[in-house]
PyMOL CGO cylinders between C-alpha atoms (Angstrom):
from pymol import cmd
from pymol.cgo import CYLINDER

trace = [
    CYLINDER, 90.10, 98.54, 90.68, 91.61, 102.02, 91.03, 0.3, 1, 1, 1, 1, 1, 1,
    CYLINDER, 91.61, 102.02, 91.03, 95.19, 100.79, 90.48, 0.3, 1, 1, 1, 1, 1, 1,
    CYLINDER, 95.19, 100.79, 90.48, 94.36, 99.07, 87.20, 0.3, 1, 1, 1, 1, 1, 1,
    CYLINDER, 94.36, 99.07, 87.20, 92.66, 102.26, 85.97, 0.3, 1, 1, 1, 1, 1, 1,
    CYLINDER, 92.66, 102.26, 85.97, 95.72, 104.41, 86.84, 0.3, 1, 1, 1, 1, 1, 1,
    CYLINDER, 95.72, 104.41, 86.84, 93.67, 106.37, 89.40, 0.3, 1, 1, 1, 1, 1, 1,
    CYLINDER, 93.67, 106.37, 89.40, 96.38, 105.96, 92.06, 0.3, 1, 1, 1, 1, 1, 1,
    CYLINDER, 96.38, 105.96, 92.06, 99.71, 104.38, 92.91, 0.3, 1, 1, 1, 1, 1, 1,
    CYLINDER, 99.71, 104.38, 92.91, 98.58, 102.17, 95.80, 0.3, 1, 1, 1, 1, 1, 1,
    CYLINDER, 98.58, 102.17, 95.80, 95.31, 100.58, 96.85, 0.3, 1, 1, 1, 1, 1, 1,
    CYLINDER, 95.31, 100.58, 96.85, 94.65, 99.50, 100.41, 0.3, 1, 1, 1, 1, 1, 1,
    CYLINDER, 94.65, 99.50, 100.41, 91.78, 97.39, 101.60, 0.3, 1, 1, 1, 1, 1, 1,
    CYLINDER, 91.78, 97.39, 101.60, 89.97, 98.84, 104.59, 0.3, 1, 1, 1, 1, 1, 1,
    CYLINDER, 89.97, 98.84, 104.59, 87.85, 96.97, 107.09, 0.3, 1, 1, 1, 1, 1, 1,
    CYLINDER, 87.85, 96.97, 107.09, 86.81, 100.29, 108.61, 0.3, 1, 1, 1, 1, 1, 1,
    CYLINDER, 86.81, 100.29, 108.61, 85.17, 102.04, 105.62, 0.3, 1, 1, 1, 1, 1, 1,
    CYLINDER, 85.17, 102.04, 105.62, 81.75, 100.62, 106.43, 0.3, 1, 1, 1, 1, 1, 1,
    CYLINDER, 81.75, 100.62, 106.43, 80.74, 101.37, 110.03, 0.3, 1, 1, 1, 1, 1, 1,
    CYLINDER, 80.74, 101.37, 110.03, 80.39, 98.28, 112.20, 0.3, 1, 1, 1, 1, 1, 1,
    CYLINDER, 80.39, 98.28, 112.20, 81.56, 95.79, 109.55, 0.3, 1, 1, 1, 1, 1, 1,
    CYLINDER, 81.56, 95.79, 109.55, 84.88, 95.05, 111.29, 0.3, 1, 1, 1, 1, 1, 1,
    CYLINDER, 84.88, 95.05, 111.29, 83.17, 94.08, 114.53, 0.3, 1, 1, 1, 1, 1, 1,
    CYLINDER, 83.17, 94.08, 114.53, 80.52, 92.05, 112.70, 0.3, 1, 1, 1, 1, 1, 1,
    CYLINDER, 80.52, 92.05, 112.70, 83.37, 90.19, 110.98, 0.3, 1, 1, 1, 1, 1, 1,
    CYLINDER, 83.37, 90.19, 110.98, 84.76, 89.12, 114.34, 0.3, 1, 1, 1, 1, 1, 1,
    CYLINDER, 84.76, 89.12, 114.34, 87.42, 91.76, 115.01, 0.3, 1, 1, 1, 1, 1, 1,
    CYLINDER, 87.42, 91.76, 115.01, 88.03, 91.80, 118.78, 0.3, 1, 1, 1, 1, 1, 1,
    CYLINDER, 88.03, 91.80, 118.78, 86.88, 95.01, 120.48, 0.3, 1, 1, 1, 1, 1, 1,
    CYLINDER, 86.88, 95.01, 120.48, 90.37, 95.81, 121.78, 0.3, 1, 1, 1, 1, 1, 1,
    CYLINDER, 90.37, 95.81, 121.78, 91.81, 95.53, 118.26, 0.3, 1, 1, 1, 1, 1, 1,
    CYLINDER, 91.81, 95.53, 118.26, 89.00, 97.64, 116.86, 0.3, 1, 1, 1, 1, 1, 1,
    CYLINDER, 89.00, 97.64, 116.86, 89.64, 100.39, 119.42, 0.3, 1, 1, 1, 1, 1, 1,
    CYLINDER, 89.64, 100.39, 119.42, 93.42, 100.24, 118.94, 0.3, 1, 1, 1, 1, 1, 1,
    CYLINDER, 93.42, 100.24, 118.94, 92.98, 100.37, 115.16, 0.3, 1, 1, 1, 1, 1, 1,
    CYLINDER, 92.98, 100.37, 115.16, 90.85, 103.52, 115.38, 0.3, 1, 1, 1, 1, 1, 1,
    CYLINDER, 90.85, 103.52, 115.38, 93.23, 105.13, 117.91, 0.3, 1, 1, 1, 1, 1, 1,
    CYLINDER, 93.23, 105.13, 117.91, 96.39, 104.45, 115.86, 0.3, 1, 1, 1, 1, 1, 1,
    CYLINDER, 96.39, 104.45, 115.86, 94.68, 105.49, 112.62, 0.3, 1, 1, 1, 1, 1, 1,
    CYLINDER, 94.68, 105.49, 112.62, 93.71, 108.86, 114.14, 0.3, 1, 1, 1, 1, 1, 1,
    CYLINDER, 93.71, 108.86, 114.14, 97.31, 109.44, 115.27, 0.3, 1, 1, 1, 1, 1, 1,
    CYLINDER, 97.31, 109.44, 115.27, 98.72, 108.40, 111.88, 0.3, 1, 1, 1, 1, 1, 1,
    CYLINDER, 98.72, 108.40, 111.88, 96.28, 110.63, 110.00, 0.3, 1, 1, 1, 1, 1, 1,
    CYLINDER, 96.28, 110.63, 110.00, 97.12, 113.59, 112.25, 0.3, 1, 1, 1, 1, 1, 1,
    CYLINDER, 97.12, 113.59, 112.25, 100.88, 113.19, 111.89, 0.3, 1, 1, 1, 1, 1, 1,
    CYLINDER, 100.88, 113.19, 111.89, 100.93, 112.28, 108.20, 0.3, 1, 1, 1, 1, 1, 1,
    CYLINDER, 100.93, 112.28, 108.20, 98.16, 114.63, 107.08, 0.3, 1, 1, 1, 1, 1, 1,
    CYLINDER, 98.16, 114.63, 107.08, 96.26, 111.82, 105.37, 0.3, 1, 1, 1, 1, 1, 1,
    CYLINDER, 96.26, 111.82, 105.37, 92.63, 110.79, 105.67, 0.3, 1, 1, 1, 1, 1, 1,
    CYLINDER, 92.63, 110.79, 105.67, 92.77, 107.00, 105.54, 0.3, 1, 1, 1, 1, 1, 1,
    CYLINDER, 92.77, 107.00, 105.54, 90.12, 104.98, 107.34, 0.3, 1, 1, 1, 1, 1, 1,
    CYLINDER, 90.12, 104.98, 107.34, 92.65, 102.25, 108.21, 0.3, 1, 1, 1, 1, 1, 1,
    CYLINDER, 92.65, 102.25, 108.21, 96.41, 101.67, 108.09, 0.3, 1, 1, 1, 1, 1, 1,
    CYLINDER, 96.41, 101.67, 108.09, 96.49, 98.12, 109.43, 0.3, 1, 1, 1, 1, 1, 1,
    CYLINDER, 96.49, 98.12, 109.43, 94.95, 95.80, 106.86, 0.3, 1, 1, 1, 1, 1, 1,
    CYLINDER, 94.95, 95.80, 106.86, 97.17, 93.41, 104.95, 0.3, 1, 1, 1, 1, 1, 1,
    CYLINDER, 97.17, 93.41, 104.95, 95.29, 93.93, 101.67, 0.3, 1, 1, 1, 1, 1, 1,
    CYLINDER, 95.29, 93.93, 101.67, 97.67, 96.05, 99.58, 0.3, 1, 1, 1, 1, 1, 1,
    CYLINDER, 97.67, 96.05, 99.58, 98.49, 96.61, 95.93, 0.3, 1, 1, 1, 1, 1, 1,
    CYLINDER, 98.49, 96.61, 95.93, 101.20, 98.92, 94.59, 0.3, 1, 1, 1, 1, 1, 1,
    CYLINDER, 101.20, 98.92, 94.59, 102.06, 100.24, 91.14, 0.3, 1, 1, 1, 1, 1, 1,
    CYLINDER, 102.06, 100.24, 91.14, 105.35, 99.15, 89.63, 0.3, 1, 1, 1, 1, 1, 1,
    CYLINDER, 105.35, 99.15, 89.63, 106.42, 102.81, 89.57, 0.3, 1, 1, 1, 1, 1, 1,
    CYLINDER, 106.42, 102.81, 89.57, 105.84, 103.16, 93.32, 0.3, 1, 1, 1, 1, 1, 1,
    CYLINDER, 105.84, 103.16, 93.32, 107.82, 100.01, 94.06, 0.3, 1, 1, 1, 1, 1, 1,
    CYLINDER, 107.82, 100.01, 94.06, 110.69, 101.16, 91.83, 0.3, 1, 1, 1, 1, 1, 1,
    CYLINDER, 110.69, 101.16, 91.83, 110.78, 104.53, 93.61, 0.3, 1, 1, 1, 1, 1, 1,
    CYLINDER, 110.78, 104.53, 93.61, 110.36, 103.98, 97.35, 0.3, 1, 1, 1, 1, 1, 1,
    CYLINDER, 110.36, 103.98, 97.35, 113.28, 102.42, 99.25, 0.3, 1, 1, 1, 1, 1, 1,
    CYLINDER, 113.28, 102.42, 99.25, 111.18, 99.68, 100.83, 0.3, 1, 1, 1, 1, 1, 1,
    CYLINDER, 111.18, 99.68, 100.83, 114.29, 97.53, 101.20, 0.3, 1, 1, 1, 1, 1, 1,
    CYLINDER, 114.29, 97.53, 101.20, 115.23, 99.83, 104.13, 0.3, 1, 1, 1, 1, 1, 1,
    CYLINDER, 115.23, 99.83, 104.13, 112.02, 98.95, 105.96, 0.3, 1, 1, 1, 1, 1, 1,
    CYLINDER, 112.02, 98.95, 105.96, 111.36, 96.52, 108.76, 0.3, 1, 1, 1, 1, 1, 1,
    CYLINDER, 111.36, 96.52, 108.76, 110.71, 92.86, 108.10, 0.3, 1, 1, 1, 1, 1, 1,
    CYLINDER, 110.71, 92.86, 108.10, 107.71, 92.98, 110.43, 0.3, 1, 1, 1, 1, 1, 1,
    CYLINDER, 107.71, 92.98, 110.43, 104.13, 94.28, 110.48, 0.3, 1, 1, 1, 1, 1, 1,
    CYLINDER, 104.13, 94.28, 110.48, 105.39, 97.88, 110.85, 0.3, 1, 1, 1, 1, 1, 1,
    CYLINDER, 105.39, 97.88, 110.85, 106.60, 97.61, 107.23, 0.3, 1, 1, 1, 1, 1, 1,
    CYLINDER, 106.60, 97.61, 107.23, 103.06, 98.58, 106.21, 0.3, 1, 1, 1, 1, 1, 1,
    CYLINDER, 103.06, 98.58, 106.21, 103.27, 101.92, 108.03, 0.3, 1, 1, 1, 1, 1, 1,
    CYLINDER, 103.27, 101.92, 108.03, 106.80, 102.57, 106.80, 0.3, 1, 1, 1, 1, 1, 1,
    CYLINDER, 106.80, 102.57, 106.80, 105.83, 102.13, 103.15, 0.3, 1, 1, 1, 1, 1, 1,
    CYLINDER, 105.83, 102.13, 103.15, 102.82, 104.42, 103.60, 0.3, 1, 1, 1, 1, 1, 1,
    CYLINDER, 102.82, 104.42, 103.60, 105.18, 107.11, 104.89, 0.3, 1, 1, 1, 1, 1, 1,
    CYLINDER, 105.18, 107.11, 104.89, 107.48, 106.53, 101.91, 0.3, 1, 1, 1, 1, 1, 1,
    CYLINDER, 107.48, 106.53, 101.91, 104.59, 106.74, 99.45, 0.3, 1, 1, 1, 1, 1, 1,
    CYLINDER, 104.59, 106.74, 99.45, 103.59, 110.05, 101.03, 0.3, 1, 1, 1, 1, 1, 1,
    CYLINDER, 103.59, 110.05, 101.03, 107.14, 111.43, 100.90, 0.3, 1, 1, 1, 1, 1, 1,
    CYLINDER, 107.14, 111.43, 100.90, 107.43, 110.57, 97.21, 0.3, 1, 1, 1, 1, 1, 1,
    CYLINDER, 107.43, 110.57, 97.21, 104.04, 112.05, 96.31, 0.3, 1, 1, 1, 1, 1, 1,
    CYLINDER, 104.04, 112.05, 96.31, 102.21, 108.85, 95.44, 0.3, 1, 1, 1, 1, 1, 1,
    CYLINDER, 102.21, 108.85, 95.44, 98.44, 108.69, 95.73, 0.3, 1, 1, 1, 1, 1, 1,
    CYLINDER, 98.44, 108.69, 95.73, 96.76, 106.08, 97.90, 0.3, 1, 1, 1, 1, 1, 1,
    CYLINDER, 96.76, 106.08, 97.90, 93.14, 104.96, 97.54, 0.3, 1, 1, 1, 1, 1, 1,
    CYLINDER, 93.14, 104.96, 97.54, 91.12, 102.66, 99.75, 0.3, 1, 1, 1, 1, 1, 1,
    CYLINDER, 91.12, 102.66, 99.75, 88.53, 100.03, 98.92, 0.3, 1, 1, 1, 1, 1, 1,
    CYLINDER, 88.53, 100.03, 98.92, 86.22, 98.35, 101.42, 0.3, 1, 1, 1, 1, 1, 1,
    CYLINDER, 86.22, 98.35, 101.42, 87.04, 94.74, 102.29, 0.3, 1, 1, 1, 1, 1, 1,
    CYLINDER, 87.04, 94.74, 102.29, 85.39, 92.11, 104.46, 0.3, 1, 1, 1, 1, 1, 1,
    CYLINDER, 85.39, 92.11, 104.46, 86.64, 91.33, 107.95, 0.3, 1, 1, 1, 1, 1, 1,
    CYLINDER, 86.64, 91.33, 107.95, 87.04, 87.66, 108.78, 0.3, 1, 1, 1, 1, 1, 1,
    CYLINDER, 87.04, 87.66, 108.78, 88.41, 86.67, 112.16, 0.3, 1, 1, 1, 1, 1, 1,
    CYLINDER, 88.41, 86.67, 112.16, 88.19, 83.01, 113.08, 0.3, 1, 1, 1, 1, 1, 1,
    CYLINDER, 88.19, 83.01, 113.08, 89.98, 80.52, 115.33, 0.3, 1, 1, 1, 1, 1, 1,
    CYLINDER, 89.98, 80.52, 115.33, 92.75, 79.51, 112.92, 0.3, 1, 1, 1, 1, 1, 1,
    CYLINDER, 92.75, 79.51, 112.92, 93.20, 82.95, 111.33, 0.3, 1, 1, 1, 1, 1, 1,
    CYLINDER, 93.20, 82.95, 111.33, 96.69, 84.38, 111.46, 0.3, 1, 1, 1, 1, 1, 1,
    CYLINDER, 96.69, 84.38, 111.46, 96.55, 87.27, 113.88, 0.3, 1, 1, 1, 1, 1, 1,
    CYLINDER, 96.55, 87.27, 113.88, 98.94, 88.72, 116.38, 0.3, 1, 1, 1, 1, 1, 1,
    CYLINDER, 98.94, 88.72, 116.38, 98.11, 88.59, 120.08, 0.3, 1, 1, 1, 1, 1, 1,
    CYLINDER, 98.11, 88.59, 120.08, 97.78, 91.38, 122.59, 0.3, 1, 1, 1, 1, 1, 1,
    CYLINDER, 97.78, 91.38, 122.59, 101.44, 91.81, 123.57, 0.3, 1, 1, 1, 1, 1, 1,
    CYLINDER, 101.44, 91.81, 123.57, 102.66, 91.62, 119.97, 0.3, 1, 1, 1, 1, 1, 1,
    CYLINDER, 102.66, 91.62, 119.97, 100.00, 94.20, 119.10, 0.3, 1, 1, 1, 1, 1, 1,
    CYLINDER, 100.00, 94.20, 119.10, 101.30, 96.56, 121.80, 0.3, 1, 1, 1, 1, 1, 1,
    CYLINDER, 101.30, 96.56, 121.80, 104.82, 96.16, 120.39, 0.3, 1, 1, 1, 1, 1, 1,
    CYLINDER, 104.82, 96.16, 120.39, 103.43, 96.83, 116.90, 0.3, 1, 1, 1, 1, 1, 1,
    CYLINDER, 103.43, 96.83, 116.90, 101.71, 100.01, 118.10, 0.3, 1, 1, 1, 1, 1, 1,
    CYLINDER, 101.71, 100.01, 118.10, 104.91, 101.27, 119.71, 0.3, 1, 1, 1, 1, 1, 1,
    CYLINDER, 104.91, 101.27, 119.71, 106.88, 100.55, 116.52, 0.3, 1, 1, 1, 1, 1, 1,
    CYLINDER, 106.88, 100.55, 116.52, 104.31, 102.54, 114.53, 0.3, 1, 1, 1, 1, 1, 1,
    CYLINDER, 104.31, 102.54, 114.53, 104.76, 105.50, 116.88, 0.3, 1, 1, 1, 1, 1, 1,
    CYLINDER, 104.76, 105.50, 116.88, 108.55, 105.14, 116.55, 0.3, 1, 1, 1, 1, 1, 1,
    CYLINDER, 108.55, 105.14, 116.55, 108.25, 105.24, 112.73, 0.3, 1, 1, 1, 1, 1, 1,
    CYLINDER, 108.25, 105.24, 112.73, 106.07, 108.35, 112.92, 0.3, 1, 1, 1, 1, 1, 1,
    CYLINDER, 106.07, 108.35, 112.92, 108.64, 110.05, 115.15, 0.3, 1, 1, 1, 1, 1, 1,
    CYLINDER, 108.64, 110.05, 115.15, 111.46, 109.13, 112.75, 0.3, 1, 1, 1, 1, 1, 1,
    CYLINDER, 111.46, 109.13, 112.75, 109.43, 110.55, 109.86, 0.3, 1, 1, 1, 1, 1, 1,
    CYLINDER, 109.43, 110.55, 109.86, 108.81, 113.84, 111.69, 0.3, 1, 1, 1, 1, 1, 1,
    CYLINDER, 108.81, 113.84, 111.69, 112.44, 114.18, 112.81, 0.3, 1, 1, 1, 1, 1, 1,
    CYLINDER, 112.44, 114.18, 112.81, 113.56, 113.67, 109.20, 0.3, 1, 1, 1, 1, 1, 1,
    CYLINDER, 113.56, 113.67, 109.20, 110.92, 116.07, 107.85, 0.3, 1, 1, 1, 1, 1, 1,
    CYLINDER, 110.92, 116.07, 107.85, 111.93, 118.74, 110.37, 0.3, 1, 1, 1, 1, 1, 1,
    CYLINDER, 111.93, 118.74, 110.37, 115.63, 118.08, 109.59, 0.3, 1, 1, 1, 1, 1, 1,
    CYLINDER, 115.63, 118.08, 109.59, 116.42, 117.38, 113.23, 0.3, 1, 1, 1, 1, 1, 1,
    CYLINDER, 116.42, 117.38, 113.23, 117.75, 113.91, 112.50, 0.3, 1, 1, 1, 1, 1, 1,
    CYLINDER, 117.75, 113.91, 112.50, 118.03, 111.99, 109.25, 0.3, 1, 1, 1, 1, 1, 1,
    CYLINDER, 118.03, 111.99, 109.25, 116.59, 108.54, 108.69, 0.3, 1, 1, 1, 1, 1, 1,
    CYLINDER, 116.59, 108.54, 108.69, 117.53, 107.29, 105.22, 0.3, 1, 1, 1, 1, 1, 1,
    CYLINDER, 117.53, 107.29, 105.22, 114.30, 105.37, 104.70, 0.3, 1, 1, 1, 1, 1, 1,
    CYLINDER, 114.30, 105.37, 104.70, 112.29, 108.58, 105.08, 0.3, 1, 1, 1, 1, 1, 1,
    CYLINDER, 112.29, 108.58, 105.08, 114.33, 110.89, 102.87, 0.3, 1, 1, 1, 1, 1, 1,
    CYLINDER, 114.33, 110.89, 102.87, 112.91, 112.20, 99.64, 0.3, 1, 1, 1, 1, 1, 1,
    CYLINDER, 112.91, 112.20, 99.64, 114.81, 111.54, 96.44, 0.3, 1, 1, 1, 1, 1, 1,
    CYLINDER, 114.81, 111.54, 96.44, 113.45, 114.82, 95.01, 0.3, 1, 1, 1, 1, 1, 1,
]
cmd.load_cgo(trace, "trace")
């Protein structure tokens, strides 16, 4: 595991690293398309090259958690995007590992309308990050402590 070997400060599981695996694991087509679309936007705005931002498989170093102000983040799914932005701002390295996709009837997953809200909240977080970076408006959660 890259985190245990001090190769990075955060490890994210990605269902998208192996082409077609997410769909074979039962991911609905609309979620698959939305995941790819949002990931492309996030990569473009943040300057990263992640294959996925939306998996719940995450591990962080103690140093990263002591540094980033994650207590200022949302208490919702958008937390995951907010902490990625904070890791980027503070210069932490993120690595991805492939994970299996398992969608089934009783799996915890958000529906279509909640997913649309989630996507809009991601875009809002990206706008707040850019406004802070460009010093147009300040959002405390996206300020660097450097």
